[in-house]
N, CA, C and O atoms as a Tinker XYZ file with bonds, in Angstrom:
   328  protein
     1  N      3.384000  -12.674000   16.298000    73     2
     2  CA     2.929000  -13.954000   15.298000    64     1     3
     3  C      2.140000  -12.942000   14.703000    63     2     4     5
     4  O      1.751000  -11.899000   15.228000    81     3
     5  N      1.938000  -13.367000   13.520000    73     3     6
     6  CA     1.424000  -12.740000   12.269000    64     5     7
     7  C     -0.232000  -13.305000   11.930000    63     6     8     9
     8  O     -0.246000  -14.535000   11.889000    81     7
     9  N     -1.129000  -12.895000   11.768000    73     7    10
    10  CA    -2.428000  -13.322000   11.190000    64     9    11
    11  C     -2.265000  -14.393000   10.228000    63    10    12    13
    12  O     -3.025000  -15.361000   10.184000    81    11
    13  N     -1.318000  -14.228000    9.490000    73    11    14
    14  CA    -0.844000  -15.413000    8.615000    64    13    15
    15  C     -0.119000  -16.649000    8.965000    63    14    16    17
    16  O      0.086000  -17.750000    8.455000    81    15
    17  N      0.130000  -16.126000    9.851000    73    15    18
    18  CA     0.832000  -17.513000   10.569000    64    17    19
    19  C     -0.074000  -18.252000   11.538000    63    18    20    21
    20  O      0.267000  -19.361000   11.950000    81    19
    21  N     -1.151000  -17.719000   11.899000    73    19    22
    22  CA    -2.217000  -18.249000   12.758000    64    21    23
    23  C     -2.920000  -19.383000   12.577000    63    22    24    25
    24  O     -3.555000  -19.297000   11.526000    81    23
    25  N     -3.086000  -20.381000   13.115000    73    23    26
    26  CA    -3.664000  -21.901000   12.566000    64    25    27
    27  C     -5.259000  -21.753000   12.681000    63    26    28    29
    28  O     -5.840000  -21.186000   13.607000    81    27
    29  N     -5.873000  -22.381000   11.543000    73    27    30
    30  CA    -7.228000  -22.042000   11.533000    64    29    31
    31  C     -8.068000  -22.457000   12.740000    63    30    32    33
    32  O     -7.580000  -23.331000   13.456000    81    31
    33  N     -9.283000  -21.947000   13.075000    73    31    34
    34  CA    -9.920000  -22.127000   14.309000    64    33    35
    35  C     -9.366000  -21.977000   15.540000    63    34    36    37
    36  O     -9.709000  -22.568000   16.563000    81    35
    37  N     -8.302000  -20.987000   15.389000    73    35    38
    38  CA    -7.645000  -20.664000   16.891000    64    37    39
    39  C     -7.907000  -19.239000   17.137000    63    38    40    41
    40  O     -7.325000  -18.396000   16.454000    81    39
    41  N     -8.946000  -18.816000   18.293000    73    39    42
    42  CA    -8.685000  -17.474000   18.459000    64    41    43
    43  C     -7.378000  -16.614000   18.844000    63    42    44    45
    44  O     -6.365000  -17.124000   19.323000    81    43
    45  N     -7.517000  -15.398000   18.603000    73    43    46
    46  CA    -6.624000  -14.603000   18.925000    64    45    47
    47  C     -6.750000  -13.037000   19.075000    63    46    48    49
    48  O     -7.769000  -12.530000   18.605000    81    47
    49  N     -5.824000  -12.224000   19.680000    73    47    50
    50  CA    -6.073000  -11.072000   19.958000    64    49    51
    51  C     -5.342000  -10.106000   19.281000    63    50    52    53
    52  O     -4.128000  -10.173000   19.468000    81    51
    53  N     -5.843000   -8.999000   18.356000    73    51    54
    54  CA    -4.983000   -8.229000   17.877000    64    53    55
    55  C     -4.189000   -7.260000   18.559000    63    54    56    57
    56  O     -4.618000   -6.583000   19.494000    81    55
    57  N     -2.965000   -7.185000   18.070000    73    55    58
    58  CA    -2.123000   -6.476000   18.802000    64    57    59
    59  C     -2.162000   -4.900000   17.812000    63    58    60    61
    60  O     -2.509000   -3.894000   18.431000    81    59
    61  N     -1.902000   -4.795000   16.731000    73    59    62
    62  CA    -1.613000   -3.687000   16.030000    64    61    63
    63  C     -1.801000   -4.088000   14.709000    63    62    64    65
    64  O     -1.759000   -5.275000   14.385000    81    63
    65  N     -2.002000   -3.198000   13.941000    73    63    66
    66  CA    -2.072000   -3.372000   12.196000    64    65    67
    67  C     -0.614000   -2.298000   11.822000    63    66    68    69
    68  O     -0.640000   -1.073000   11.936000    81    67
    69  N      0.458000   -3.016000   11.418000    73    67    70
    70  CA     1.536000   -2.274000   10.878000    64    69    71
    71  C      1.464000   -1.878000    9.516000    63    70    72    73
    72  O      1.123000   -2.498000    8.509000    81    71
    73  N      1.971000   -0.382000    9.747000    73    71    74
    74  CA     1.771000    0.115000    8.071000    64    73    75
    75  C      3.317000   -0.004000    7.322000    63    74    76    77
    76  O      4.360000    0.123000    7.963000    81    75
    77  N      3.264000   -0.271000    5.844000    73    75    78
    78  CA     4.283000   -0.654000    5.480000    64    77    79
    79  C      5.052000    0.359000    4.845000    63    78    80    81
    80  O      6.111000    0.257000    4.226000    81    79
    81  N      4.196000    1.568000    5.153000    73    79    82
    82  CA     5.139000    2.655000    4.157000    64    81    83
    83  C      4.037000    3.716000    4.966000    63    82    84    85
    84  O      2.973000    3.336000    5.455000    81    83
    85  N      4.626000    5.351000    4.992000    73    83    86
    86  CA     3.597000    6.253000    5.426000    64    85    87
    87  C      2.421000    6.243000    4.578000    63    86    88    89
    88  O      2.475000    5.930000    3.388000    81    87
    89  N      1.422000    6.562000    5.144000    73    87    90
    90  CA    -0.271000    6.495000    4.829000    64    89    91
    91  C     -0.435000    5.440000    4.016000    63    90    92    93
    92  O     -0.713000    5.688000    2.843000    81    91
    93  N     -0.311000    4.124000    4.417000    73    91    94
    94  CA    -0.413000    2.695000    3.952000    64    93    95
    95  C     -2.284000    2.826000    4.038000    63    94    96    97
    96  O     -2.981000    2.715000    5.047000    81    95
    97  N     -2.645000    3.046000    2.874000    73    95    98
    98  CA    -4.217000    3.000000    2.704000    64    97    99
    99  C     -4.872000    1.421000    3.076000    63    98   100   101
   100  O     -6.077000    1.376000    3.321000    81    99
   101  N     -4.276000    0.473000    3.104000    73    99   102
   102  CA    -4.459000   -0.909000    3.180000    64   101   103
   103  C     -4.431000   -1.210000    4.784000    63   102   104   105
   104  O     -5.235000   -1.943000    5.361000    81   103
   105  N     -3.066000   -0.316000    5.556000    73   103   106
   106  CA    -3.317000   -0.770000    6.905000    64   105   107
   107  C     -4.609000    0.235000    7.158000    63   106   108   109
   108  O     -5.534000   -0.391000    7.675000    81   107
   109  N     -4.844000    1.320000    6.979000    73   107   110
   110  CA    -6.066000    2.268000    7.361000    64   109   111
   111  C     -6.759000    1.441000    7.166000    63   110   112   113
   112  O     -6.524000    0.740000    8.150000    81   111
   113  N     -7.587000    0.867000    6.547000    73   111   114
   114  CA    -8.610000    0.294000    5.994000    64   113   115
   115  C     -8.740000   -1.085000    6.727000    63   114   116   117
   116  O     -9.832000   -1.652000    6.701000    81   115
   117  N     -7.827000   -1.570000    7.287000    73   115   118
   118  CA    -7.870000   -2.931000    8.002000    64   117   119
   119  C     -8.386000   -2.264000    9.344000    63   118   120   121
   120  O     -9.285000   -2.817000    9.977000    81   119
   121  N     -7.858000   -1.153000    9.751000    73   119   122
   122  CA    -8.199000   -0.637000   11.298000    64   121   123
   123  C     -9.696000   -0.156000   11.303000    63   122   124   125
   124  O    -10.386000   -0.257000   12.317000    81   123
   125  N    -10.230000    0.441000    9.967000    73   123   126
   126  CA   -11.204000    0.974000    9.662000    64   125   127
   127  C    -12.640000   -0.361000    9.972000    63   126   128   129
   128  O    -13.705000   -0.180000   10.561000    81   127
   129  N    -12.008000   -1.891000    9.189000    73   127   130
   130  CA   -12.992000   -2.564000    9.292000    64   129   131
   131  C    -12.856000   -3.315000   10.572000    63   130   132   133
   132  O    -13.612000   -4.286000   10.604000    81   131
   133  N    -11.988000   -3.132000   11.831000    73   131   134
   134  CA   -12.355000   -3.339000   12.807000    64   133   135
   135  C    -11.052000   -4.333000   13.302000    63   134   136   137
   136  O    -11.378000   -5.183000   14.132000    81   135
   137  N     -9.737000   -4.326000   12.923000    73   135   138
   138  CA    -8.916000   -4.788000   13.127000    64   137   139
   139  C     -7.791000   -4.013000   13.823000    63   138   140   141
   140  O     -6.675000   -3.664000   13.437000    81   139
   141  N     -8.588000   -3.831000   15.209000    73   139   142
   142  CA    -7.745000   -2.634000   16.154000    64   141   143
   143  C     -7.574000   -3.700000   17.559000    63   142   144   145
   144  O     -8.051000   -4.794000   17.864000    81   143
   145  N     -6.627000   -2.732000   18.203000    73   143   146
   146  CA    -6.000000   -3.501000   19.492000    64   145   147
   147  C     -6.955000   -4.131000   20.421000    63   146   148   149
   148  O     -7.855000   -3.375000   20.787000    81   147
   149  N     -6.982000   -5.362000   20.907000    73   147   150
   150  CA    -7.752000   -5.770000   21.731000    64   149   151
   151  C     -9.267000   -6.730000   21.041000    63   150   152   153
   152  O    -10.164000   -7.289000   21.672000    81   151
   153  N     -9.082000   -6.625000   19.725000    73   151   154
   154  CA   -10.063000   -7.358000   18.994000    64   153   155
   155  C     -9.821000   -8.728000   18.787000    63   154   156   157
   156  O     -8.752000   -9.057000   18.274000    81   155
   157  N    -10.841000   -9.773000   19.182000    73   155   158
   158  CA   -10.784000  -10.875000   18.748000    64   157   159
   159  C    -10.942000  -11.349000   17.355000    63   158   160   161
   160  O    -11.903000  -10.956000   16.694000    81   159
   161  N     -9.955000  -12.273000   16.796000    73   159   162
   162  CA    -9.797000  -12.561000   15.527000    64   161   163
   163  C     -9.501000  -13.928000   15.593000    63   162   164   165
   164  O     -9.014000  -14.549000   16.538000    81   163
   165  N     -9.981000  -14.489000   14.061000    73   163   166
   166  CA    -9.474000  -15.849000   13.899000    64   165   167
   167  C     -9.664000  -16.357000   12.492000    63   166   168   169
   168  O    -10.735000  -16.150000   11.921000    81   167
   169  N     -8.468000  -17.153000   11.774000    73   167   170
   170  CA    -8.853000  -17.711000   10.668000    64   169   171
   171  C     -9.788000  -18.611000   10.474000    63   170   172   173
   172  O     -9.649000  -19.586000   11.213000    81   171
   173  N    -10.770000  -18.663000    9.700000    73   171   174
   174  CA   -11.844000  -19.727000    9.523000    64   173   175
   175  C    -11.662000  -20.519000    8.586000    63   174   176   177
   176  O    -11.873000  -21.724000    8.728000    81   175
   177  N    -11.189000  -19.928000    7.331000    73   175   178
   178  CA   -10.816000  -20.766000    6.252000    64   177   179
   179  C     -9.638000  -20.187000    5.364000    63   178   180   181
   180  O     -9.074000  -19.164000    5.751000    81   179
   181  N     -9.263000  -20.775000    4.240000    73   179   182
   182  CA    -8.226000  -20.634000    3.116000    64   181   183
   183  C     -8.564000  -21.389000    1.598000    63   182   184   185
   184  O     -9.045000  -22.500000    1.373000    81   183
   185  N     -8.173000  -20.465000    0.795000    73   183   186
   186  CA    -8.533000  -20.838000   -0.369000    64   185   187
   187  C     -7.460000  -22.064000   -0.649000    63   186   188   189
   188  O     -6.654000  -22.398000    0.220000    81   187
   189  N     -7.527000  -22.742000   -2.020000    73   187   190
   190  CA    -7.187000  -23.702000   -2.036000    64   189   191
   191  C     -5.717000  -23.827000   -2.416000    63   190   192   193
   192  O     -4.954000  -24.714000   -2.031000    81   191
   193  N     -5.380000  -22.637000   -3.364000    73   191   194
   194  CA    -4.275000  -22.479000   -4.051000    64   193   195
   195  C     -3.172000  -21.254000   -3.084000    63   194   196   197
   196  O     -3.313000  -20.035000   -3.183000    81   195
   197  N     -2.168000  -21.898000   -2.234000    73   195   198
   198  CA    -1.531000  -20.766000   -1.552000    64   197   199
   199  C     -1.803000  -20.101000   -0.344000    63   198   200   201
   200  O     -1.191000  -19.222000    0.263000    81   199
   201  N     -2.993000  -20.790000   -0.093000    73   199   202
   202  CA    -3.571000  -20.666000    0.894000    64   201   203
   203  C     -4.499000  -19.188000    0.697000    63   202   204   205
   204  O     -4.757000  -18.436000    1.637000    81   203
   205  N     -4.758000  -19.050000   -0.165000    73   203   206
   206  CA    -5.262000  -17.633000   -0.319000    64   205   207
   207  C     -6.347000  -17.397000   -1.083000    63   206   208   209
   208  O     -6.234000  -17.769000   -2.250000    81   207
   209  N     -7.331000  -16.906000   -0.784000    73   207   210
   210  CA    -7.347000  -15.689000    0.138000    64   209   211
   211  C     -7.776000  -16.242000    1.516000    63   210   212   213
   212  O     -8.573000  -17.179000    1.548000    81   211
   213  N     -7.364000  -15.792000    2.476000    73   211   214
   214  CA    -7.755000  -16.129000    4.040000    64   213   215
   215  C     -9.303000  -15.727000    4.079000    63   214   216   217
   216  O     -9.684000  -14.733000    3.461000    81   215
   217  N    -10.143000  -16.478000    4.779000    73   215   218
   218  CA   -11.395000  -15.890000    5.341000    64   217   219
   219  C    -11.045000  -15.722000    6.995000    63   218   220   221
   220  O    -10.595000  -16.637000    7.685000    81   219
   221  N    -11.289000  -14.627000    7.383000    73   219   222
   222  CA   -10.963000  -14.016000    8.663000    64   221   223
   223  C    -12.298000  -13.460000    9.265000    63   222   224   225
   224  O    -13.090000  -12.756000    8.639000    81   223
   225  N    -12.452000  -13.905000   10.678000    73   223   226
   226  CA   -13.392000  -13.394000   11.659000    64   225   227
   227  C    -13.060000  -12.154000   12.321000    63   226   228   229
   228  O    -11.978000  -12.032000   12.895000    81   227
   229  N    -13.968000  -11.170000   12.280000    73   227   230
   230  CA   -13.483000  -10.088000   13.447000    64   229   231
   231  C    -14.932000  -10.135000   14.029000    63   230   232   233
   232  O    -15.917000   -9.837000   13.352000    81   231
   233  N    -14.994000  -10.572000   15.468000    73   231   234
   234  CA   -16.686000  -10.218000   15.919000    64   233   235
   235  C    -17.453000  -11.041000   15.256000    63   234   236   237
   236  O    -17.226000  -12.245000   15.374000    81   235
   237  N    -18.491000  -10.606000   14.443000    73   235   238
   238  CA   -19.470000  -11.440000   13.795000    64   237   239
   239  C    -19.370000  -11.642000   12.253000    63   238   240   241
   240  O    -19.861000  -12.543000   11.573000    81   239
   241  N    -18.699000  -10.699000   11.916000    73   239   242
   242  CA   -18.016000  -10.406000   10.318000    64   241   243
   243  C    -16.838000  -10.896000    9.963000    63   242   244   245
   244  O    -15.756000  -10.778000   10.539000    81   243
   245  N    -17.197000  -11.642000    8.649000    73   243   246
   246  CA   -16.192000  -12.221000    7.824000    64   245   247
   247  C    -15.441000  -11.402000    6.714000    63   246   248   249
   248  O    -16.019000  -10.757000    5.839000    81   247
   249  N    -14.119000  -11.505000    6.856000    73   247   250
   250  CA   -13.634000  -10.699000    5.662000    64   249   251
   251  C    -12.640000  -11.807000    4.709000    63   250   252   253
   252  O    -12.172000  -12.796000    5.272000    81   251
   253  N    -12.443000  -11.622000    3.644000    73   251   254
   254  CA   -11.789000  -12.083000    3.021000    64   253   255
   255  C    -10.497000  -11.410000    2.910000    63   254   256   257
   256  O    -10.739000  -10.248000    2.584000    81   255
   257  N     -9.102000  -11.610000    3.039000    73   255   258
   258  CA    -8.033000  -11.017000    2.983000    64   257   259
   259  C     -7.307000  -11.480000    1.854000    63   258   260   261
   260  O     -7.711000  -12.544000    1.385000    81   259
   261  N     -6.240000  -10.887000    1.250000    73   259   262
   262  CA    -5.024000  -11.521000    0.860000    64   261   263
   263  C     -3.865000  -11.948000    1.886000    63   262   264   265
   264  O     -3.815000  -11.422000    2.998000    81   263
   265  N     -2.984000  -12.868000    1.503000    73   263   266
   266  CA    -2.231000  -12.825000    2.607000    64   265   267
   267  C     -1.443000  -11.806000    2.741000    63   266   268   269
   268  O     -1.194000  -11.536000    3.916000    81   267
   269  N     -0.973000  -11.160000    1.979000    73   267   270
   270  CA    -0.199000   -9.969000    1.755000    64   269   271
   271  C     -1.003000   -8.810000    2.853000    63   270   272   273
   272  O     -0.343000   -8.091000    3.603000    81   271
   273  N     -2.151000   -8.785000    2.807000    73   271   274
   274  CA    -3.118000   -7.933000    3.712000    64   273   275
   275  C     -2.931000   -8.442000    5.309000    63   274   276   277
   276  O     -2.590000   -7.703000    6.233000    81   275
   277  N     -3.199000   -9.711000    5.401000    73   275   278
   278  CA    -3.294000  -10.290000    6.634000    64   277   279
   279  C     -2.276000  -10.147000    7.296000    63   278   280   281
   280  O     -2.273000   -9.930000    8.507000    81   279
   281  N     -1.013000  -10.278000    6.388000    73   279   282
   282  CA     0.335000  -10.301000    7.400000    64   281   283
   283  C      0.672000   -8.890000    7.994000    63   282   284   285
   284  O      1.670000   -8.925000    8.714000    81   283
   285  N      0.049000   -7.572000    7.862000    73   283   286
   286  CA    -0.025000   -6.391000    8.422000    64   285   287
   287  C     -0.743000   -6.524000    9.790000    63   286   288   289
   288  O     -0.515000   -5.535000   10.488000    81   287
   289  N     -1.305000   -7.172000   10.213000    73   287   290
   290  CA    -2.032000   -7.380000   11.188000    64   289   291
   291  C     -1.245000   -8.553000   12.320000    63   290   292   293
   292  O     -1.217000   -9.764000   12.101000    81   291
   293  N     -0.651000   -7.896000   13.515000    73   291   294
   294  CA     0.287000   -8.556000   14.493000    64   293   295
   295  C     -0.622000   -8.916000   15.654000    63   294   296   297
   296  O     -1.473000   -8.128000   16.066000    81   295
   297  N     -0.437000  -10.051000   16.143000    73   295   298
   298  CA    -1.332000  -10.685000   17.193000    64   297   299
   299  C     -0.738000  -10.683000   18.607000    63   298   300   301
   300  O      0.441000  -11.032000   18.541000    81   299
   301  N     -1.047000  -10.472000   19.606000    73   299   302
   302  CA    -0.406000  -10.441000   20.949000    64   301   303
   303  C      0.081000  -11.957000   21.299000    63   302   304   305
   304  O      1.120000  -12.191000   21.915000    81   303
   305  N     -0.855000  -12.995000   20.798000    73   303   306
   306  CA    -0.401000  -14.278000   21.183000    64   305   307
   307  C     -1.415000  -15.328000   20.405000    63   306   308   309
   308  O     -2.380000  -15.067000   19.687000    81   307
   309  N     -0.974000  -16.347000   20.715000    73   307   310
   310  CA    -1.861000  -17.403000   19.449000    64   309   311
   311  C     -3.011000  -17.802000   19.834000    63   310   312   313
   312  O     -3.692000  -18.503000   19.086000    81   311
   313  N     -3.435000  -17.441000   21.044000    73   311   314
   314  CA    -4.517000  -17.904000   21.545000    64   313   315
   315  C     -5.297000  -17.064000   22.562000    63   314   316   317
   316  O     -4.683000  -16.889000   23.614000    81   315
   317  N     -6.564000  -16.481000   22.484000    73   315   318
   318  CA    -7.045000  -15.529000   23.053000    64   317   319
   319  C     -7.772000  -16.481000   24.104000    63   318   320   321
   320  O     -8.353000  -15.799000   24.947000    81   319
   321  N     -7.867000  -17.392000   24.239000    73   319   322
   322  CA    -8.251000  -18.069000   25.541000    64   321   323
   323  C     -7.346000  -18.061000   26.824000    63   322   324   325
   324  O     -6.189000  -18.371000   26.539000    81   323
   325  N     -7.561000  -17.773000   28.269000    73   323   326
   326  CA    -6.519000  -17.749000   29.227000    64   325   327
   327  C     -6.104000  -19.287000   29.307000    63   326   328
   328  O     -5.202000  -19.644000   30.063000    81   327
Protein backbone atom coordinates (compact mmCIF):
# COMPACT_ATOMS: atom_id res chain seq x y z
CA UNK A 1 0.00 0.00 0.00
CA UNK A 2 1.19 3.51 -0.76
CA UNK A 3 0.72 6.56 1.43
CA UNK A 4 -1.73 8.03 -1.08
CA UNK A 5 -4.03 4.99 -0.55
CA UNK A 6 -4.03 5.21 3.25
CA UNK A 7 -7.39 6.28 4.72
CA UNK A 8 -7.31 9.41 6.87
CA UNK A 9 -6.48 8.99 10.57
CA UNK A 10 -5.24 5.42 10.07
CA UNK A 11 -1.73 4.84 11.44
CA UNK A 12 0.67 2.84 9.31
CA UNK A 13 4.35 1.97 9.23
CA UNK A 14 6.75 3.11 6.51
CA UNK A 15 8.39 0.25 4.65
CA UNK A 16 10.49 2.28 2.21
CA UNK A 17 10.63 5.33 -0.01
CA UNK A 18 10.95 4.43 -3.66
CA UNK A 19 13.16 6.47 -5.95
CA UNK A 20 11.71 6.90 -9.42
CA UNK A 21 15.08 7.46 -11.04
CA UNK A 22 18.76 7.60 -10.09
CA UNK A 23 19.49 10.33 -7.56
CA UNK A 24 15.77 11.11 -7.05
CA UNK A 25 16.04 14.27 -4.91
CA UNK A 26 12.39 14.06 -3.78
CA UNK A 27 12.85 10.52 -2.43
CA UNK A 28 16.06 11.58 -0.70
CA UNK A 29 14.35 14.61 0.85
CA UNK A 30 11.46 12.46 2.11
CA UNK A 31 13.97 10.19 3.87
CA UNK A 32 15.70 13.23 5.37
CA UNK A 33 12.34 14.46 6.71
CA UNK A 34 11.80 11.19 8.57
CA UNK A 35 9.98 8.92 6.12
CA UNK A 36 12.21 5.95 6.95
CA UNK A 37 11.52 2.25 7.50
CA UNK A 38 9.73 1.56 10.78
CA UNK A 39 8.41 5.09 11.30
CA UNK A 40 4.70 5.53 12.02
CA UNK A 41 2.78 7.84 9.68
CA UNK A 42 -0.80 8.87 9.13
CA UNK A 43 -2.70 11.13 6.77
CA UNK A 44 -4.49 13.73 8.89
CA UNK A 45 -6.18 15.80 6.17
CA UNK A 46 -6.38 16.36 2.45
CA UNK A 47 -6.98 19.40 0.31
CA UNK A 48 -10.40 20.08 -1.21
CA UNK A 49 -9.48 19.71 -4.89
CA UNK A 50 -8.25 16.28 -5.90
CA UNK A 51 -7.29 15.60 -2.28
CA UNK A 52 -4.13 17.63 -2.77
CA UNK A 53 -2.03 18.35 -0.83
CA UNK A 54 -2.06 15.60 1.79
CA UNK A 55 -1.30 16.61 5.37
CA UNK A 56 0.86 13.78 6.72
CA UNK A 57 2.09 13.31 10.27
CA UNK A 58 5.40 11.60 11.02
CA UNK A 59 6.08 11.46 14.74
CA UNK A 60 5.12 14.91 16.08
CA UNK A 61 5.74 16.71 12.80
CA UNK A 62 3.28 17.36 10.00
CA UNK A 63 4.14 17.85 6.34
CA UNK A 64 2.05 18.90 3.36
CA UNK A 65 2.92 16.57 0.49
CA UNK A 66 1.79 16.54 -3.11
CA UNK A 67 0.15 13.25 -4.05
CA UNK A 68 3.01 12.58 -6.46
CA UNK A 69 5.50 12.88 -3.58
CA UNK A 70 3.39 10.80 -1.17
CA UNK A 71 3.08 8.02 -3.77
CA UNK A 72 6.81 7.33 -3.30
CA UNK A 73 6.20 6.20 0.31
CA UNK A 74 5.38 2.48 0.54
CA UNK A 75 3.76 1.20 3.75
CA UNK A 76 4.15 -2.18 5.45
CA UNK A 77 0.45 -2.50 6.04
CA UNK A 78 -2.57 -0.28 6.46
CA UNK A 79 -2.65 -0.24 10.23
CA UNK A 80 0.19 0.15 12.73
CA UNK A 81 -1.83 -1.27 15.60
CA UNK A 82 -1.47 -5.01 16.37
